[in-house]
N, C-alpha and C positions, 0 to 999 in steps of 0.2 A: 504494500500500500504506500502511496506517496505521502509525504509528511502532511500536506494540507488536508488530504482526505482523512488521514489518521487522527490528526488533532481535532477535526470537526466531528468525527464519528465517536471518539472516546467520550464516555459519560460515567457518572458515578453510579455504580451498580449497587442496588439496595436489596436485591434478591438473587440468591445463587442456586445453581443446581447442585445435586448431590455428587456430581462427577468429580473425581479427584484431579488435582493438578499433577500432570506428569512431571517426574523429577527433572527431565531434561529441559522442560519449559521453565520450571522454577529456577533452575541454574542460570538460564538466559536472563531471567528477570533480576536475579541477584547480581549477575555480572554487569548489568546495566548500572547498578549502584556502585560497583567497584570501579567502573570506567568513567563515572561522572566527574566533571571538573570540580576542583576544590581550590580554595585560596592557598596559594603557594604550594599546591600539591601536597598538603599535609594529610589529606585523607582521614579526617576525624569521624566520618560517618560510620555508624555501626548498625547492623540490621539483625534483628532477632526473629527467627522463623518459628512461629507457633503452629504446630500441625497436629499434635496429639489431642485427643478428646479432653484430657485434663487441662492442658495448656489453654485450649480454646475456651473452656469453661471459666478458668481463672481470668482470662482476658475480658470475658463478658462482664465480670464484676467491676471492671475498671472503666467502662464506658456506657453511655446511654444509647449508643448507636448499635443496635443488634441486627446485623444482616446475615448472620450464620454462614460465613464463608468456610470453605474447607481449609483455608490457610489464612493466618493473620500475620502480617509483617509489622514489627515495631521498628520504626526508624528513629535512631537516636544519634547523639554525637558525644565524643569524649572531649570535654573542655580542656583537658591537659594536653591534648594533641592538636587542638584547633589553632588557627592563626588569629592573632589579635592585631588589629590595625595600630600602627605605632603612635600616631598623634592623639588618639582618643581611647585606645584600648578596646574598641569594638570587637567583640568575639564573632567570628564568621562561621562558627560551628553549626549554628542553626541554619544559616544560609546554605552551607555545604550539604547538610543532611537533607534539606528541602529540595535541592537540585537533584540529589540522588533519588529521592522519592519520586520526583517528576519523571526522571528517566525510567524508573521501574514501572510507573504507570503507563507510560507510552510503549515500552517494550511489551508489557502485558497485553495491551490493546492490539498491538501488531501480531501477537500470537493467538488472538481470539479469546483472551482472558479478560475479565472485568476487574476493576478495582474501585475503591472509594478511599479518598484521603480523609481519615477521621481525625479531627482535631478536638472533638468533644470527648475527652478522657481525663482521668485523674493520674497525672504522672507519678505522684508519691505512692498512690495505691498500686500502680503498676510495678514500681520498684520494690514494694513490700511483697507482692505476689510472685515476683520473679527476681530472686537475689542474683541471678546470673547477669542482670542488667546494672548491677552496682558500678558506680564510677561513670555512668553515662547519663545524659539528659535526654529523655524521650521527647520527641517533637511531634510524632504522628503515628497513627496506627493505619496500616493499609490492609483493607480486606482484599482477598485475592481468590479468584475462582472463575468458573464458567458461569456466565449469566444464566439465570433460569429462563425457561422458554418464554415466559410471560414478562420478563424484565424489560424495562424501558426507561428512557431518560425522564427525569422529573419535569414537571411542567415549566420550570424556570430555566431548564438547560439551554434552550434556544434564545432566551432573552439576553442579548448582548448589547452593550452600549456602543454607539458609533465610534469609530476611531477618533473623530473630532473631539470627543469628550475625554479620551484617554491619552491622546498624543498632542504634544505641543511642539511645534517646529520653531526653532530659534535661529 
């Protein structure tokens, strides 16, 4: 699929089929995070793959968004590994992790998989439920799987502001 078609077709999936995500497709999605550009190439992004029934149940406790995917990816960053802008100390870890999440979502869409970027979750609760995430700052949960047969974009999906409201030419 060409990029324009891919970016226009991708939508937040809120209902998944029971079909499992093939390991080779999951690896391609994860590799998209690995190859994402990061500030100074420090690569602070970390991805936690939640696939087991117990891990998915624990993840459900941490968010109000319940889409029941076969895989949940928690995207985080390691603040001790992220680049800080010299003049004001701005930490680019969240930016780097978000770029990685975006690349994973687009790769998933290209493979026929659906995702939703979930920002409505409790990071502290996630860190308690998953001690493996200690030392990271979770920024998003990505549901991942095949869209259910009756899945469709939300009614707001196609509401886009015109470029004139988003872009200022100087």
